[in-house]
All heavy atoms as a GROMACS GRO file, in nm:
protein
  588
    1MET      N    1  -1.241   1.795   2.102
    1MET     CA    2  -1.244   1.936   2.073
    1MET      C    3  -1.201   1.958   1.929
    1MET      O    4  -1.094   1.913   1.889
    1MET     CB    5  -1.148   2.008   2.170
    1MET     CG    6  -1.144   2.155   2.147
    1MET     SD    7  -1.055   2.237   2.279
    1MET     CE    8  -0.898   2.258   2.200
    2GLU      N    9  -1.284   2.023   1.853
    2GLU     CA   10  -1.253   2.048   1.713
    2GLU      C   11  -1.195   2.188   1.696
    2GLU      O   12  -1.230   2.280   1.767
    2GLU     CB   13  -1.378   2.034   1.628
    2GLU     CG   14  -1.423   1.892   1.613
    2GLU     CD   15  -1.534   1.877   1.512
    2GLU    OE1   16  -1.529   1.943   1.408
    2GLU    OE2   17  -1.627   1.803   1.542
    3ILE      N   18  -1.106   2.201   1.600
    3ILE     CA   19  -1.046   2.330   1.568
    3ILE      C   20  -1.119   2.388   1.449
    3ILE      O   21  -1.139   2.320   1.348
    3ILE     CB   22  -0.896   2.313   1.538
    3ILE    CG1   23  -0.824   2.258   1.661
    3ILE    CG2   24  -0.836   2.444   1.496
    3ILE    CD1   25  -0.680   2.226   1.639
    4ASP      N   26  -1.161   2.513   1.458
    4ASP     CA   27  -1.234   2.574   1.348
    4ASP      C   28  -1.142   2.605   1.231
    4ASP      O   29  -1.020   2.599   1.241
    4ASP     CB   30  -1.310   2.700   1.395
    4ASP     CG   31  -1.216   2.810   1.440
    4ASP    OD1   32  -1.095   2.786   1.455
    4ASP    OD2   33  -1.265   2.923   1.460
    5LYS      N   34  -1.200   2.640   1.117
    5LYS     CA   35  -1.125   2.661   0.993
    5LYS      C   36  -1.024   2.776   1.005
    5LYS      O   37  -0.915   2.768   0.952
    5LYS     CB   38  -1.221   2.688   0.877
    5LYS     CG   39  -1.313   2.572   0.846
    5LYS     CD   40  -1.236   2.453   0.795
    5LYS     CE   41  -1.331   2.340   0.762
    5LYS     NZ   42  -1.261   2.220   0.720
    6MET      N   43  -1.062   2.884   1.073
    6MET     CA   44  -0.971   2.998   1.087
    6MET      C   45  -0.847   2.958   1.168
    6MET      O   46  -0.735   2.992   1.132
    6MET     CB   47  -1.042   3.115   1.154
    6MET     CG   48  -0.954   3.238   1.167
    6MET     SD   49  -0.903   3.303   1.007
    6MET     CE   50  -1.037   3.414   0.977
    7ALA      N   51  -0.868   2.882   1.275
    7ALA     CA   52  -0.756   2.836   1.357
    7ALA      C   53  -0.666   2.743   1.277
    7ALA      O   54  -0.543   2.750   1.289
    7ALA     CB   55  -0.807   2.767   1.483
    8GLN      N   56  -0.724   2.657   1.194
    8GLN     CA   57  -0.645   2.567   1.111
    8GLN      C   58  -0.558   2.646   1.014
    8GLN      O   59  -0.440   2.616   0.995
    8GLN     CB   60  -0.735   2.472   1.034
    8GLN     CG   61  -0.796   2.364   1.117
    8GLN     CD   62  -0.883   2.269   1.035
    8GLN    OE1   63  -0.899   2.285   0.916
    8GLN    NE2   64  -0.938   2.170   1.103
    9ALA      N   65  -0.615   2.751   0.954
    9ALA     CA   66  -0.539   2.834   0.859
    9ALA      C   67  -0.422   2.903   0.929
    9ALA      O   68  -0.312   2.910   0.876
    9ALA     CB   69  -0.631   2.936   0.794
   10ILE      N   70  -0.446   2.953   1.049
   10ILE     CA   71  -0.339   3.021   1.123
   10ILE      C   72  -0.229   2.922   1.161
   10ILE      O   73  -0.110   2.953   1.147
   10ILE     CB   74  -0.397   3.089   1.249
   10ILE    CG1   75  -0.486   3.206   1.207
   10ILE    CG2   76  -0.287   3.136   1.342
   10ILE    CD1   77  -0.570   3.265   1.318
   11LEU      N   78  -0.267   2.803   1.207
   11LEU     CA   79  -0.167   2.702   1.242
   11LEU      C   80  -0.086   2.659   1.120
   11LEU      O   81   0.036   2.643   1.128
   11LEU     CB   82  -0.233   2.582   1.308
   11LEU     CG   83  -0.288   2.605   1.449
   11LEU    CD1   84  -0.369   2.484   1.493
   11LEU    CD2   85  -0.176   2.633   1.545
   12ARG      N   86  -0.152   2.642   1.006
   12ARG     CA   87  -0.081   2.602   0.884
   12ARG      C   88   0.017   2.711   0.841
   12ARG      O   89   0.127   2.681   0.795
   12ARG     CB   90  -0.179   2.574   0.771
   12ARG     CG   91  -0.244   2.440   0.784
   12ARG     CD   92  -0.318   2.402   0.657
   12ARG     NE   93  -0.394   2.283   0.680
   12ARG     CZ   94  -0.527   2.277   0.686
   12ARG    NH1   95  -0.599   2.384   0.665
   12ARG    NH2   96  -0.589   2.164   0.710
   13ARG      N   97  -0.023   2.836   0.857
   13ARG     CA   98   0.064   2.948   0.820
   13ARG      C   99   0.191   2.946   0.906
   13ARG      O  100   0.298   2.985   0.862
   13ARG     CB  101  -0.010   3.080   0.838
   13ARG     CG  102   0.063   3.197   0.777
   13ARG     CD  103  -0.014   3.325   0.788
   13ARG     NE  104  -0.148   3.312   0.735
   13ARG     CZ  105  -0.252   3.387   0.772
   13ARG    NH1  106  -0.236   3.482   0.861
   13ARG    NH2  107  -0.371   3.368   0.720
   14GLN      N  108   0.180   2.899   1.030
   14GLN     CA  109   0.295   2.891   1.120
   14GLN      C  110   0.370   2.759   1.105
   14GLN      O  111   0.462   2.731   1.180
   14GLN     CB  112   0.248   2.908   1.264
   14GLN     CG  113   0.193   3.045   1.292
   14GLN     CD  114   0.136   3.058   1.432
   14GLN    OE1  115   0.127   2.960   1.505
   14GLN    NE2  116   0.096   3.178   1.468
   15GLY      N  117   0.329   2.676   1.010
   15GLY     CA  118   0.398   2.550   0.984
   15GLY      C  119   0.349   2.434   1.067
   15GLY      O  120   0.411   2.329   1.070
   16ILE      N  121   0.238   2.450   1.137
   16ILE     CA  122   0.182   2.342   1.218
   16ILE      C  123   0.065   2.283   1.140
   16ILE      O  124  -0.033   2.350   1.113
   16ILE     CB  125   0.134   2.395   1.355
   16ILE    CG1  126   0.250   2.462   1.428
   16ILE    CG2  127   0.073   2.283   1.437
   16ILE    CD1  128   0.208   2.539   1.550
   17GLY      N  129   0.075   2.158   1.102
   17GLY     CA  130  -0.030   2.095   1.022
   17GLY      C  131  -0.136   2.029   1.107
   17GLY      O  132  -0.109   1.976   1.214
   18ILE      N  133  -0.257   2.035   1.061
   18ILE     CA  134  -0.370   1.968   1.127
   18ILE      C  135  -0.416   1.859   1.031
   18ILE      O  136  -0.456   1.888   0.920
   18ILE     CB  137  -0.486   2.065   1.155
   18ILE    CG1  138  -0.440   2.180   1.242
   18ILE    CG2  139  -0.603   1.993   1.216
   18ILE    CD1  140  -0.397   2.140   1.380
   19ARG      N  141  -0.411   1.736   1.074
   19ARG     CA  142  -0.456   1.624   0.991
   19ARG      C  143  -0.573   1.558   1.062
   19ARG      O  144  -0.554   1.482   1.156
   19ARG     CB  145  -0.345   1.525   0.968
   19ARG     CG  146  -0.227   1.585   0.895
   19ARG     CD  147  -0.127   1.478   0.867
   19ARG     NE  148  -0.001   1.537   0.826
   19ARG     CZ  149   0.104   1.467   0.792
   19ARG    NH1  150   0.100   1.336   0.797
   19ARG    NH2  151   0.214   1.527   0.757
   20GLU      N  152  -0.692   1.588   1.013
   20GLU     CA  153  -0.811   1.540   1.080
   20GLU      C  154  -0.925   1.532   0.979
   20GLU      O  155  -0.935   1.617   0.892
   20GLU     CB  156  -0.845   1.638   1.194
   20GLU     CG  157  -0.967   1.606   1.271
   20GLU     CD  158  -0.982   1.703   1.388
   20GLU    OE1  159  -0.906   1.690   1.484
   20GLU    OE2  160  -1.067   1.792   1.380
   21ARG      N  161  -1.007   1.431   0.992
   21ARG     CA  162  -1.124   1.417   0.906
   21ARG      C  163  -1.240   1.363   0.988
   21ARG      O  164  -1.223   1.272   1.068
   21ARG     CB  165  -1.096   1.323   0.790
   21ARG     CG  166  -1.218   1.309   0.697
   21ARG     CD  167  -1.195   1.218   0.582
   21ARG     NE  168  -1.101   1.278   0.490
   21ARG     CZ  169  -1.052   1.216   0.384
   21ARG    NH1  170  -1.087   1.093   0.358
   21ARG    NH2  171  -0.966   1.276   0.306
   22VAL      N  172  -1.358   1.419   0.965
   22VAL     CA  173  -1.480   1.373   1.030
   22VAL      C  174  -1.555   1.286   0.930
   22VAL      O  175  -1.576   1.326   0.815
   22VAL     CB  176  -1.568   1.491   1.075
   22VAL    CG1  177  -1.697   1.441   1.136
   22VAL    CG2  178  -1.493   1.579   1.173
   23VAL      N  179  -1.593   1.165   0.972
   23VAL     CA  180  -1.660   1.069   0.885
   23VAL      C  181  -1.784   1.018   0.956
   23VAL      O  182  -1.778   0.981   1.074
   23VAL     CB  183  -1.567   0.950   0.852
   23VAL    CG1  184  -1.639   0.844   0.769
   23VAL    CG2  185  -1.442   0.997   0.781
   24ARG      N  186  -1.896   1.015   0.886
   24ARG     CA  187  -2.017   0.952   0.939
   24ARG      C  188  -2.021   0.809   0.887
   24ARG      O  189  -2.014   0.785   0.767
   24ARG     CB  190  -2.141   1.027   0.894
   24ARG     CG  191  -2.150   1.161   0.958
   24ARG     CD  192  -2.276   1.230   0.920
   24ARG     NE  193  -2.275   1.362   0.984
   24ARG     CZ  194  -2.371   1.449   0.974
   24ARG    NH1  195  -2.478   1.421   0.903
   24ARG    NH2  196  -2.362   1.564   1.033
   25TYR      N  197  -2.035   0.714   0.979
   25TYR     CA  198  -2.036   0.573   0.941
   25TYR      C  199  -2.129   0.497   1.033
   25TYR      O  200  -2.109   0.496   1.155
   25TYR     CB  201  -1.893   0.516   0.947
   25TYR     CG  202  -1.883   0.372   0.904
   25TYR    CD1  203  -1.908   0.336   0.772
   25TYR    CD2  204  -1.850   0.273   0.993
   25TYR    CE1  205  -1.898   0.204   0.732
   25TYR    CE2  206  -1.840   0.141   0.954
   25TYR     CZ  207  -1.864   0.108   0.823
   25TYR     OH  208  -1.855  -0.023   0.782
   26ARG      N  209  -2.231   0.437   0.977
   26ARG     CA  210  -2.330   0.357   1.050
   26ARG      C  211  -2.389   0.432   1.170
   26ARG      O  212  -2.396   0.380   1.280
   26ARG     CB  213  -2.269   0.226   1.096
   26ARG     CG  214  -2.234   0.136   0.980
   26ARG     CD  215  -2.196   0.000   1.030
   26ARG     NE  216  -2.170  -0.086   0.916
   26ARG     CZ  217  -2.139  -0.212   0.926
   26ARG    NH1  218  -2.130  -0.268   1.043
   26ARG    NH2  219  -2.117  -0.283   0.819
   27GLY      N  220  -2.426   0.555   1.147
   27GLY     CA  221  -2.490   0.635   1.251
   27GLY      C  222  -2.395   0.700   1.350
   27GLY      O  223  -2.438   0.777   1.435
   28ALA      N  224  -2.268   0.671   1.342
   28ALA     CA  225  -2.170   0.729   1.433
   28ALA      C  226  -2.091   0.838   1.362
   28ALA      O  227  -2.069   0.831   1.242
   28ALA     CB  228  -2.073   0.622   1.483
   29ILE      N  229  -2.052   0.939   1.436
   29ILE     CA  230  -1.966   1.042   1.382
   29ILE      C  231  -1.826   1.015   1.435
   29ILE      O  232  -1.800   1.024   1.556
   29ILE     CB  233  -2.015   1.182   1.422
   29ILE    CG1  234  -2.153   1.206   1.362
   29ILE    CG2  235  -1.916   1.288   1.374
   29ILE    CD1  236  -2.217   1.336   1.403
   30LEU      N  237  -1.735   0.979   1.345
   30LEU     CA  238  -1.599   0.941   1.381
   30LEU      C  239  -1.502   1.051   1.341
   30LEU      O  240  -1.520   1.115   1.237
   30LEU     CB  241  -1.559   0.812   1.309
   30LEU     CG  242  -1.653   0.694   1.327
   30LEU    CD1  243  -1.618   0.584   1.228
   30LEU    CD2  244  -1.647   0.643   1.470
   31ILE      N  245  -1.401   1.071   1.421
   31ILE     CA  246  -1.296   1.165   1.389
   31ILE      C  247  -1.167   1.086   1.372
   31ILE      O  248  -1.126   1.011   1.461
   31ILE     CB  249  -1.278   1.271   1.499
   31ILE    CG1  250  -1.406   1.351   1.514
   31ILE    CG2  251  -1.160   1.363   1.468
   31ILE    CD1  252  -1.405   1.447   1.631
   32PHE      N  253  -1.104   1.101   1.256
   32PHE     CA  254  -0.975   1.040   1.229
   32PHE      C  255  -0.871   1.151   1.248
   32PHE      O  256  -0.871   1.248   1.175
   32PHE     CB  257  -0.970   0.986   1.086
   32PHE     CG  258  -1.053   0.863   1.066
   32PHE    CD1  259  -1.190   0.872   1.050
   32PHE    CD2  260  -0.994   0.738   1.065
   32PHE    CE1  261  -1.268   0.759   1.032
   32PHE    CE2  262  -1.072   0.624   1.047
   32PHE     CZ  263  -1.207   0.635   1.031
   33ARG      N  264  -0.786   1.135   1.349
   33ARG     CA  265  -0.688   1.239   1.382
   33ARG      C  266  -0.547   1.182   1.377
   33ARG      O  267  -0.519   1.079   1.438
   33ARG     CB  268  -0.717   1.292   1.522
   33ARG     CG  269  -0.626   1.407   1.562
   33ARG     CD  270  -0.664   1.464   1.696
   33ARG     NE  271  -0.797   1.524   1.685
   33ARG     CZ  272  -0.880   1.537   1.787
   33ARG    NH1  273  -0.846   1.495   1.905
   33ARG    NH2  274  -0.996   1.593   1.772
   34TYR      N  275  -0.459   1.248   1.302
   34TYR     CA  276  -0.320   1.202   1.289
   34TYR      C  277  -0.246   1.218   1.421
   34TYR      O  278  -0.255   1.321   1.487
   34TYR     CB  279  -0.248   1.280   1.180
   34TYR     CG  280  -0.111   1.224   1.150
   34TYR    CD1  281  -0.099   1.105   1.080
   34TYR    CD2  282   0.002   1.287   1.194
   34TYR    CE1  283   0.026   1.052   1.053
   34TYR    CE2  284   0.128   1.235   1.168
   34TYR     CZ  285   0.138   1.117   1.097
   34TYR     OH  286   0.262   1.065   1.072
   35SER      N  287  -0.173   1.115   1.458
   35SER     CA  288  -0.095   1.115   1.581
   35SER      C  289   0.032   1.033   1.560
   35SER      O  290   0.024   0.911   1.547
   35SER     CB  291  -0.178   1.055   1.694
   35SER     OG  292  -0.102   1.042   1.810
   36ARG      N  293   0.144   1.096   1.551
   36ARG     CA  294   0.275   1.034   1.533
   36ARG      C  295   0.284   0.940   1.414
   36ARG      O  296   0.314   0.983   1.305
   36ARG     CB  297   0.320   0.963   1.660
   36ARG     CG  298   0.356   1.055   1.769
   36ARG     CD  299   0.416   0.980   1.886
   36ARG     NE  300   0.373   1.044   2.008
   36ARG     CZ  301   0.336   0.980   2.116
   36ARG    NH1  302   0.337   0.850   2.120
   36ARG    NH2  303   0.296   1.048   2.221
   37ASP      N  304   0.256   0.811   1.433
   37ASP     CA  305   0.276   0.710   1.329
   37ASP      C  306   0.150   0.663   1.262
   37ASP      O  307   0.153   0.565   1.187
   37ASP     CB  308   0.348   0.589   1.388
   37ASP     CG  309   0.485   0.625   1.442
   37ASP    OD1  310   0.549   0.712   1.383
   37ASP    OD2  311   0.526   0.566   1.544
   38GLY      N  312   0.037   0.724   1.288
   38GLY     CA  313  -0.087   0.677   1.228
   38GLY      C  314  -0.204   0.763   1.271
   38GLY      O  315  -0.187   0.874   1.318
   39TYR      N  316  -0.323   0.708   1.251
   39TYR     CA  317  -0.446   0.781   1.279
   39TYR      C  318  -0.522   0.718   1.395
   39TYR      O  319  -0.544   0.597   1.397
   39TYR     CB  320  -0.536   0.785   1.155
   39TYR     CG  321  -0.490   0.888   1.056
   39TYR    CD1  322  -0.399   0.857   0.957
   39TYR    CD2  323  -0.537   1.018   1.064
   39TYR    CE1  324  -0.355   0.953   0.868
   39TYR    CE2  325  -0.494   1.115   0.975
   39TYR     CZ  326  -0.404   1.082   0.878
   39TYR     OH  327  -0.359   1.177   0.790
   40GLU      N  328  -0.561   0.803   1.490
   40GLU     CA  329  -0.649   0.761   1.598
   40GLU      C  330  -0.792   0.777   1.550
   40GLU      O  331  -0.824   0.874   1.481
   40GLU     CB  332  -0.630   0.849   1.721
   40GLU     CG  333  -0.495   0.838   1.784
   40GLU     CD  334  -0.479   0.933   1.902
   40GLU    OE1  335  -0.558   1.028   1.915
   40GLU    OE2  336  -0.387   0.909   1.980
   41VAL      N  337  -0.878   0.683   1.584
   41VAL     CA  338  -1.020   0.692   1.551
   41VAL      C  339  -1.094   0.723   1.680
   41VAL      O  340  -1.085   0.648   1.777
   41VAL     CB  341  -1.072   0.560   1.490
   41VAL    CG1  342  -1.217   0.574   1.450
   41VAL    CG2  343  -0.987   0.519   1.370
   42LEU      N  344  -1.164   0.836   1.680
   42LEU     CA  345  -1.236   0.882   1.798
   42LEU      C  346  -1.386   0.876   1.772
   42LEU      O  347  -1.432   0.921   1.667
   42LEU     CB  348  -1.196   1.025   1.834
   42LEU     CG  349  -1.047   1.042   1.862
   42LEU    CD1  350  -0.999   1.175   1.812
   42LEU    CD2  351  -1.022   1.029   2.009
   43ASN      N  352  -1.461   0.822   1.866
   43ASN     CA  353  -1.606   0.818   1.859
   43ASN      C  354  -1.657   0.889   1.984
   43ASN      O  355  -1.636   0.841   2.095
   43ASN     CB  356  -1.656   0.674   1.854
   43ASN     CG  357  -1.805   0.664   1.831
   43ASN    OD1  358  -1.874   0.765   1.827
   43ASN    ND2  359  -1.854   0.544   1.817
   44ASN      N  360  -1.721   1.004   1.966
   44ASN     CA  361  -1.765   1.089   2.077
   44ASN      C  362  -1.649   1.127   2.169
   44ASN      O  363  -1.662   1.128   2.291
   44ASN     CB  364  -1.876   1.021   2.158
   44ASN     CG  365  -2.004   1.009   2.080
   44ASN    OD1  366  -2.036   1.097   1.999
   44ASN    ND2  367  -2.076   0.902   2.101
   45GLY      N  368  -1.534   1.155   2.111
   45GLY     CA  369  -1.418   1.197   2.189
   45GLY      C  370  -1.341   1.086   2.256
   45GLY      O  371  -1.241   1.109   2.322
   46VAL      N  372  -1.386   0.962   2.238
   46VAL     CA  373  -1.320   0.846   2.299
   46VAL      C  374  -1.243   0.770   2.191
   46VAL      O  375  -1.300   0.734   2.088
   46VAL     CB  376  -1.423   0.753   2.366
   46VAL    CG1  377  -1.356   0.630   2.425
   46VAL    CG2  378  -1.502   0.828   2.471
   47LYS      N  379  -1.115   0.744   2.217
   47LYS     CA  380  -1.034   0.669   2.121
   47LYS      C  381  -1.082   0.525   2.116
   47LYS      O  382  -1.086   0.456   2.218
   47LYS     CB  383  -0.887   0.674   2.163
   47LYS     CG  384  -0.795   0.602   2.068
   47LYS     CD  385  -0.652   0.614   2.115
   47LYS     CE  386  -0.561   0.523   2.037
   47LYS     NZ  387  -0.424   0.527   2.086
   48VAL      N  388  -1.122   0.480   1.995
   48VAL     CA  389  -1.173   0.344   1.981
   48VAL      C  390  -1.079   0.254   1.902
   48VAL      O  391  -1.089   0.132   1.912
   48VAL     CB  392  -1.314   0.343   1.916
   48VAL    CG1  393  -1.416   0.407   2.007
   48VAL    CG2  394  -1.314   0.410   1.780
   49GLN      N  395  -0.989   0.314   1.824
   49GLN     CA  396  -0.899   0.231   1.744
   49GLN      C  397  -0.782   0.316   1.696
   49GLN      O  398  -0.789   0.439   1.695
   49GLN     CB  399  -0.974   0.174   1.624
   49GLN     CG  400  -0.906   0.057   1.558
   49GLN     CD  401  -0.999  -0.016   1.463
   49GLN    OE1  402  -1.116   0.013   1.452
   49GLN    NE2  403  -0.945  -0.113   1.394
   50PHE      N  404  -0.673   0.250   1.654
   50PHE     CA  405  -0.557   0.318   1.598
   50PHE      C  406  -0.520   0.249   1.469
   50PHE      O  407  -0.511   0.126   1.464
   50PHE     CB  408  -0.440   0.313   1.697
   50PHE     CG  409  -0.318   0.385   1.649
   50PHE    CD1  410  -0.310   0.523   1.659
   50PHE    CD2  411  -0.214   0.316   1.591
   50PHE    CE1  412  -0.198   0.591   1.613
   50PHE    CE2  413  -0.102   0.382   1.545
   50PHE     CZ  414  -0.094   0.520   1.556
   51MET      N  415  -0.500   0.326   1.362
   51MET     CA  416  -0.462   0.272   1.232
   51MET      C  417  -0.317   0.309   1.203
   51MET      O  418  -0.282   0.426   1.203
   51MET     CB  419  -0.550   0.330   1.121
   51MET     CG  420  -0.696   0.303   1.136
   51MET     SD  421  -0.724   0.127   1.116
   51MET     CE  422  -0.887   0.114   1.181
   52GLN      N  423  -0.233   0.210   1.180
   52GLN     CA  424  -0.091   0.230   1.156
   52GLN      C  425  -0.068   0.263   1.008
   52GLN      O  426  -0.023   0.180   0.931
   52GLN     CB  427  -0.014   0.104   1.195
   52GLN     CG  428   0.136   0.118   1.193
   52GLN     CD  429   0.188   0.193   1.312
   52GLN    OE1  430   0.128   0.193   1.418
   52GLN    NE2  431   0.300   0.257   1.295
   53THR      N  432  -0.103   0.386   0.970
   53THR     CA  433  -0.082   0.433   0.833
   53THR      C  434  -0.071   0.584   0.834
   53THR      O  435  -0.123   0.650   0.924
   53THR     CB  436  -0.198   0.389   0.740
   53THR    OG1  437  -0.172   0.437   0.609
   53THR    CG2  438  -0.332   0.439   0.788
   54LYS      N  439  -0.003   0.639   0.734
   54LYS     CA  440   0.010   0.785   0.725
   54LYS      C  441  -0.084   0.842   0.620
   54LYS      O  442  -0.084   0.961   0.595
   54LYS     CB  443   0.154   0.822   0.693
   54LYS     CG  444   0.246   0.787   0.809
   54LYS     CD  445   0.384   0.840   0.790
   54LYS     CE  446   0.465   0.802   0.913
   54LYS     NZ  447   0.595   0.864   0.915
   55ASN      N  448  -0.168   0.758   0.560
   55ASN     CA  449  -0.263   0.800   0.458
   55ASN      C  450  -0.404   0.797   0.518
   55ASN      O  451  -0.453   0.692   0.560
   55ASN     CB  452  -0.255   0.705   0.338
   55ASN     CG  453  -0.345   0.745   0.225
   55ASN    OD1  454  -0.455   0.794   0.245
   55ASN    ND2  455  -0.297   0.723   0.104
   56ILE      N  456  -0.469   0.913   0.522
   56ILE     CA  457  -0.600   0.921   0.588
   56ILE      C  458  -0.706   0.841   0.512
   56ILE      O  459  -0.793   0.780   0.574
   56ILE     CB  460  -0.645   1.067   0.608
   56ILE    CG1  461  -0.764   1.071   0.704
   56ILE    CG2  462  -0.676   1.134   0.476
   56ILE    CD1  463  -0.789   1.204   0.766
   57ASN      N  464  -0.698   0.837   0.380
   57ASN     CA  465  -0.795   0.758   0.304
   57ASN      C  466  -0.782   0.609   0.334
   57ASN      O  467  -0.881   0.538   0.345
   57ASN     CB  468  -0.780   0.785   0.154
   57ASN     CG  469  -0.816   0.926   0.119
   57ASN    OD1  470  -0.909   0.984   0.175
   57ASN    ND2  471  -0.741   0.985   0.026
   58GLU      N  472  -0.659   0.564   0.348
   58GLU     CA  473  -0.636   0.424   0.383
   58GLU      C  474  -0.686   0.394   0.524
   58GLU      O  475  -0.742   0.288   0.550
   58GLU     CB  476  -0.488   0.389   0.371
   58GLU     CG  477  -0.459   0.243   0.398
   58GLU     CD  478  -0.312   0.209   0.384
   58GLU    OE1  479  -0.230   0.297   0.357
   58GLU    OE2  480  -0.281   0.091   0.402
   59ALA      N  481  -0.668   0.488   0.617
   59ALA     CA  482  -0.715   0.470   0.754
   59ALA      C  483  -0.867   0.454   0.757
   59ALA      O  484  -0.919   0.365   0.826
   59ALA     CB  485  -0.673   0.588   0.841
   60VAL      N  486  -0.938   0.536   0.681
   60VAL     CA  487  -1.085   0.525   0.675
   60VAL      C  488  -1.124   0.391   0.615
   60VAL      O  489  -1.213   0.322   0.666
   60VAL     CB  490  -1.145   0.643   0.595
   60VAL    CG1  491  -1.293   0.623   0.572
   60VAL    CG2  492  -1.119   0.775   0.666
   61ARG      N  493  -1.057   0.351   0.507
   61ARG     CA  494  -1.088   0.224   0.441
   61ARG      C  495  -1.062   0.106   0.535
   61ARG      O  496  -1.144   0.014   0.546
   61ARG     CB  497  -1.004   0.209   0.313
   61ARG     CG  498  -1.034   0.083   0.235
   61ARG     CD  499  -0.945   0.068   0.113
   61ARG     NE  500  -0.802   0.068   0.144
   61ARG     CZ  501  -0.735  -0.034   0.197
   61ARG    NH1  502  -0.799  -0.145   0.227
   61ARG    NH2  503  -0.606  -0.026   0.221
   62LEU      N  504  -0.951   0.109   0.607
   62LEU     CA  505  -0.919   0.000   0.702
   62LEU      C  506  -1.021  -0.007   0.815
   62LEU      O  507  -1.061  -0.116   0.856
   62LEU     CB  508  -0.779   0.020   0.760
   62LEU     CG  509  -0.662  -0.003   0.665
   62LEU    CD1  510  -0.532   0.041   0.730
   62LEU    CD2  511  -0.655  -0.149   0.624
   63TYR      N  512  -1.064   0.108   0.866
   63TYR     CA  513  -1.164   0.108   0.973
   63TYR      C  514  -1.294   0.047   0.923
   63TYR      O  515  -1.352  -0.038   0.991
   63TYR     CB  516  -1.187   0.250   1.024
   63TYR     CG  517  -1.291   0.254   1.134
   63TYR    CD1  518  -1.255   0.227   1.265
   63TYR    CD2  519  -1.425   0.280   1.106
   63TYR    CE1  520  -1.349   0.226   1.366
   63TYR    CE2  521  -1.519   0.280   1.206
   63TYR     CZ  522  -1.482   0.254   1.336
   63TYR     OH  523  -1.575   0.252   1.435
   64LYS      N  524  -1.339   0.089   0.807
   64LYS     CA  525  -1.465   0.036   0.753
   64LYS      C  526  -1.454  -0.113   0.725
   64LYS      O  527  -1.548  -0.187   0.751
   64LYS     CB  528  -1.504   0.112   0.626
   64LYS     CG  529  -1.553   0.252   0.656
   64LYS     CD  530  -1.593   0.324   0.529
   64LYS     CE  531  -1.646   0.463   0.559
   64LYS     NZ  532  -1.687   0.532   0.435
   65ALA      N  533  -1.339  -0.158   0.675
   65ALA     CA  534  -1.321  -0.300   0.647
   65ALA      C  535  -1.322  -0.383   0.776
   65ALA      O  536  -1.373  -0.495   0.777
   65ALA     CB  537  -1.190  -0.322   0.572
   66SER      N  538  -1.268  -0.327   0.883
   66SER     CA  539  -1.263  -0.403   1.009
   66SER      C  540  -1.399  -0.406   1.080
   66SER      O  541  -1.419  -0.489   1.168
   66SER     CB  542  -1.158  -0.342   1.103
   66SER     OG  543  -1.198  -0.215   1.149
   67HIS      N  544  -1.493  -0.320   1.041
   67HIS     CA  545  -1.624  -0.317   1.103
   67HIS      C  546  -1.735  -0.361   1.008
   67HIS      O  547  -1.852  -0.336   1.032
   67HIS     CB  548  -1.653  -0.177   1.157
   67HIS     CG  549  -1.572  -0.146   1.277
   67HIS    ND1  550  -1.442  -0.101   1.270
   67HIS    CD2  551  -1.599  -0.159   1.409
   67HIS    CE1  552  -1.396  -0.086   1.390
   67HIS    NE2  553  -1.489  -0.120   1.478
   68ARG      N  554  -1.699  -0.426   0.901
   68ARG     CA  555  -1.796  -0.478   0.805
   68ARG      C  556  -1.848  -0.612   0.854
   68ARG      O  557  -1.776  -0.688   0.916
   68ARG     CB  558  -1.725  -0.496   0.670
   68ARG     CG  559  -1.817  -0.482   0.553
   68ARG     CD  560  -1.740  -0.482   0.424
   68ARG     NE  561  -1.698  -0.345   0.395
   68ARG     CZ  562  -1.596  -0.313   0.322
   68ARG    NH1  563  -1.518  -0.406   0.271
   68ARG    NH2  564  -1.564  -0.187   0.299
   69GLY      N  565  -1.971  -0.639   0.823
   69GLY     CA  566  -2.032  -0.766   0.863
   69GLY      C  567  -1.972  -0.882   0.785
   69GLY      O  568  -1.905  -0.865   0.684
   70PRO      N  569  -1.998  -1.006   0.828
   70PRO     CA  570  -1.940  -1.122   0.761
   70PRO      C  571  -1.997  -1.145   0.620
   70PRO      O  572  -1.933  -1.208   0.538
   70PRO     CB  573  -1.977  -1.239   0.852
   70PRO     CG  574  -2.094  -1.190   0.930
   70PRO     CD  575  -2.079  -1.041   0.941
   71ASN      N  576  -2.117  -1.092   0.590
   71ASN     CA  577  -2.176  -1.111   0.458
   71ASN      C  578  -2.156  -0.993   0.366
   71ASN      O  579  -2.217  -0.985   0.260
   71ASN     CB  580  -2.326  -1.138   0.473
   71ASN     CG  581  -2.350  -1.267   0.549
   71ASN    OD1  582  -2.269  -1.358   0.542
   71ASN    ND2  583  -2.461  -1.275   0.621
   72ALA      N  584  -2.072  -0.898   0.403
   72ALA     CA  585  -2.053  -0.778   0.322
   72ALA      C  586  -1.952  -0.800   0.213
   72ALA      O  587  -1.867  -0.877   0.216
   72ALA     CB  588  -2.009  -0.662   0.410
   0.00000   0.00000   0.00000
């Protein structure tokens, strides 16, 4: 379930942060969502991986590196 932009603005105004990014990678639409100590990676709403980092850019980079082919 995605939160629209207006809802995100209201939550931020109340001090509740939303840390989430949608990334298209190899035909899949992935959602990186912050959860406690890192980022959960969701594919079609199903958790497929967890990245132990607080930096969303690093989480995306780590996911792509772990799913790269051997000749990449």
